[in-house]
C-alpha positions, 0 to 999 in steps of 0.5 A, spaced: 424 564 516 425 558 520 426 553 514 430 558 510 435 558 517 435 550 517 436 550 509 442 554 511 445 550 517 444 544 513 448 547 507 454 549 512 454 541 515 454 539 508 460 543 507 464 540 513 462 533 511 467 529 506 464 524 502 467 519 498 465 512 495 469 505 496 467 501 490 471 495 493 467 495 499 469 494 507 470 488 510 472 490 517 472 496 522 477 492 526 484 495 525 487 487 527 483 486 520 486 492 516 489 488 510 486 491 504 486 498 502 479 500 503 479 497 510 486 501 512 483 508 509 477 507 514 480 504 520 486 510 519 480 515 521 478 511 527 484 509 531 492 511 532 498 507 534 505 508 537 507 512 531 505 514 524 507 516 518 508 523 514 507 524 507 514 524 506 514 517 509 518 519 516 516 516 522 513 521 527 510 520 534 503 519 535 500 516 542 508 515 544 511 522 544 517 520 543 522 513 544 529 511 545 533 505 541 538 502 546 542 495 546 544 495 539 538 497 536 533 491 539 530 495 544 525 500 543 522 504 549 516 508 547 514 514 552 506 515 551 502 522 552 498 522 558 492 526 554 489 521 549 482 518 550 478 512 547 472 514 543 466 515 549 462 509 550 458 507 556 462 501 558 467 506 560 463 507 566 460 514 569 466 518 565 464 514 558 471 514 556 478 513 559 486 515 557 490 510 553 495 506 558 501 502 556 497 496 558 492 497 552 498 496 547 500 490 551 492 487 550 492 490 543 499 486 541 497 480 545 490 480 540 494 481 534 498 474 536 492 471 538 491 465 534 484 465 535 483 472 533 486 470 526 489 477 524 492 477 517 497 482 521 499 478 526 506 477 522 508 484 523 510 481 530 514 476 527 521 479 529 519 481 536 522 477 542 517 480 548 514 487 550 512 489 557 509 495 561 514 499 564 508 503 567 502 507 565 506 511 560 512 507 558 512 501 553 518 497 551 519 492 545 525 487 545 526 485 538 530 478 536 535 482 532 536 488 530 531 490 524 531 497 522 524 498 518 521 496 525 518 503 526 515 503 519 511 496 520 509 499 527 505 505 523 501 499 520 493 499 522 494 493 525 498 495 531 493 500 533 491 501 540 484 498 542 481 498 549 480 491 552 473 492 555 470 494 549 473 488 544 471 483 549 464 486 550 463 485 542 467 480 540 467 479 533 462 484 533 467 489 534 468 489 526 462 493 526 462 497 533 469 500 533 472 504 538 479 507 538 482 514 539 482 517 532 480 523 529 473 521 527 469 516 531 464 511 528 457 513 527 453 509 523 454 503 518 449 500 513 453 494 510 453 495 502 450 502 503 453 508 507 458 508 512 458 514 517 464 517 521 463 524 526 468 528 529 472 526 535 471 533 539 476 529 545 482 528 539 489 529 542 493 533 535 493 540 533 495 543 527 501 548 527 497 554 529 494 550 535 487 549 532 484 542 534 484 537 529 480 534 525 477 540 521 471 536 518 465 535 522 463 528 518 466 523 513 461 519 509 462 513 505 458 510 500 458 503 496 457 504 489 461 498 486 462 500 479 467 505 478 464 509 472 458 510 476 463 513 482 466 518 476 459 520 475 457 522 482 464 525 482 463 529 476 456 531 479 459 534 485 456 529 489 462 526 492 469 529 493 474 525 491 476 519 487 483 515 487 486 512 481 485 512 474 480 507 471 480 505 464 472 506 464 473 514 465 481 515 463 480 518 457 474 522 459 478 526 465 485 525 461 488 527 455 493 522 453 499 526 456 496 525 463 493 532 463 486 534 465 481 536 460 479 542 459 472 540 461 474 539 468 480 544 469 475 549 473 472 544 478 477 538 479 484 538 482 489 532 480 495 531 484 499 525 483 506 522 486 510 515 487 506 509 489 510 504 493 507 499 487 511 495 482 507 492 477 511 486 473 511 479 470 515 474 473 518 467 471 518 461 476 525 460 476 525 452 477 520 451 471 521 445 466 520 450 460 526 451 456 525 457 453 524 460 461 530 457 464 534 460 458 537 467 461 537 470 453 530 469 453 528 472 459 533 478 458 530 479 451 523 479 454 525 485 458 528 489 452 524 487 447 518 492 448 517 499 450 515 501 457 514 509 455 510 507 449 506 502 453 504 508 459 502 513 454 498 508 450 494 504 456 495 509 462 495 516 459 502 517 462 500 515 469 505 511 472 513 511 471 516 506 466 520 501 470 527 502 468 531 500 474 530 494 478 524 492 483 525 497 488 520 502 486 521 510 485 520 513 491 523 509 496 531 509 498 535 504 494 531 505 487 536 506 482 534 508 474 540 505 471 540 498 473 534 495 470 533 494 462 531 499 457 528 498 449 533 495 445 529 491 439 535 489 435 539 486 441 532 482 443 532 479 436 539 477 436 538 474 443 532 470 440 536 468 434 541 465 438 537 461 443 534 459 436 541 456 433 544 454 440 538 449 441 535 448 435 528 450 437 526 454 431 519 456 434 520 458 442 513 459 445 511 462 452 505 462 456 503 468 460 498 468 465 494 474 467 488 477 470 482 480 466 484 487 469 491 487 465 490 483 459 491 490 455 498 490 458 500 483 457 497 484 449 501 489 448 507 486 450 505 480 446 505 483 440 512 487 441 515 480 443 512 476 437 516 482 433 523 479 436 521 472 434 518 469 441 511 467 441 507 469 447 500 466 449 496 469 454 492 465 459 487 469 463 484 467 470 481 469 475 485 473 481 483 469 486 486 463 481 491 467 480 494 468 487 493 461 489 497 458 483 503 463 483 503 461 491 503 454 490 508 454 484 503 452 479 505 458 474 511 458 469 510 466 467 505 471 470 503 478 472 504 480 479 505 487 483 508 488 489 505 494 494 510 495 500 507 493 506 511 498 510 516 504 507 522 500 507 526 497 500 527 490 505 520 489 504 521 489 496 528 485 497 524 480 501 521 477 495 528 474 493 531 471 499 532 464 499 528 463 506 522 466 503 520 460 498 513 461 496 508 458 499 512 459 506 514 467 504 513 471 498 519 469 494 514 467 488 519 466 483 524 462 487 530 466 485 536 464 489 543 467 490 547 466 496 550 472 495 544 476 495 542 472 501 549 474 505 547 481 503 540 481 505 542 478 511 547 484 512 542 489 511 539 487 518 545 489 521 547 496 518 545 501 522 548 506 518 542 509 513 547 511 507 550 504 507 544 500 508 541 504 502 547 502 498 546 495 500 539 495 497 541 498 490 547 492 490 542 487 492 536 489 487 542 490 481 544 482 483 537 480 482 536 484 475 542 481 472 539 474 473 532 477 470 527 472 474 522 478 473 520 484 467 519 490 471 513 493 467 512 500 471 512 503 478 505 506 480 503 513 481 498 515 486 492 519 482 487 523 486 482 527 483 479 532 488 473 538 487 476 544 488 473 546 494 477 540 497 484 543 501 489 539 505 488 532 502 495 531 500 499 525 497 503 520 499 507 514 497 503 509 501 496 511 498 494 512 506 488 517 506 489 522 511 483 526 512 485 530 520 487 535 516 482 536 510 478 542 509 472 543 505 470 551 503 464 553 500 
């Protein structure tokens, strides 16, 4: 009888544990190092900031219950809740916890900027002139200049609040002894094996009915490095959720037009939506290669292959063919009419004109990629050869490609840009001349005085509609020069077991577990 009672309790507990696999591993649970999605997903469960983002990318209150923007949009004054507590720890003394104060944000921001900490997120405060504690529940930030995307930046995990006494006790070991304010608290981490978070019973947020969040009792993360093994665990019901579409299982679970196969319909839910990620090919505009200096050939490549066909064959229809500009679908400023469509006859004509104008009868270019995207590059290679242009493919490791593109060593290469924050300015920063790599993200070295003037004007434009119109104009101007070949705008794809509710989806692919429930 005792045995059956305990078994029942275990199964009930299991029902309240959300299990997922992180094949990329996790480097740190310190939010100051939340650079990769794997780390962001984990730290998001443990930490909060002044503000947060909802699934529609609206900035909402979090530890700050409200804020006021003054002085021509350069001063932000945040009024903090007084009921937010750090996770319990013996270093807090007899009560084992304490409330978050404005001075904790001052400490956390100072730490983010501290060169000895070397946080990869220090850039988030680049536009901040100063910040100060007005009192225990009022924190003020002064910007160097107006920056409409600033609140979006503050939603990043880098800007989470951390407690000074705990951080200074552990030093660099805070990465594996995290204490935050989030809906879950750290329990155990066996690196490369398992990570466990438990419910924070002292959490400050509630649902619309007034029920305390989170609903789950725990989160358990495993670290199988192989996506195929991860999918097998999901198919067997051992994990609750799989993110993304990997070539190792895409044809197993999806039909060619992106529907769930009948084998999985009864047990699995698929949710999908726009992801703020543009996949593209890029030209180095200061190249010595005649073929790539020629606008006609850059345009020919852009219109010389069928993006819709590519997505059907290589991604089972998951992802949106990029017929717009660089700004992805899902962000204000996106316009599907400003890019390139498939026009093979005009592409042939452009290549033919290049040949007759230059006398070069055998034009060829070299496209550098990683093995992950070889199938896309080979598809484009075959299609572009049909219009009279030879494309050679050079496959190098991801780390090598990253270094080479940053140091202007590649003439034509595959790349992607995932939004750091949900504002089109983040995408357009790749074409601002003051952001030339290696000191910024302008890897193409695109330069236009007209673009630069519009980019700077957008900072000062407080009318949202006018700013979005400026973004679209800038994107259109970039596409006219064709420094890139947009391939597709990615989609977030999530597969969950049928008993998982409330997971939702968002365009930054953030994993929000505080509202998740599991049924029996």
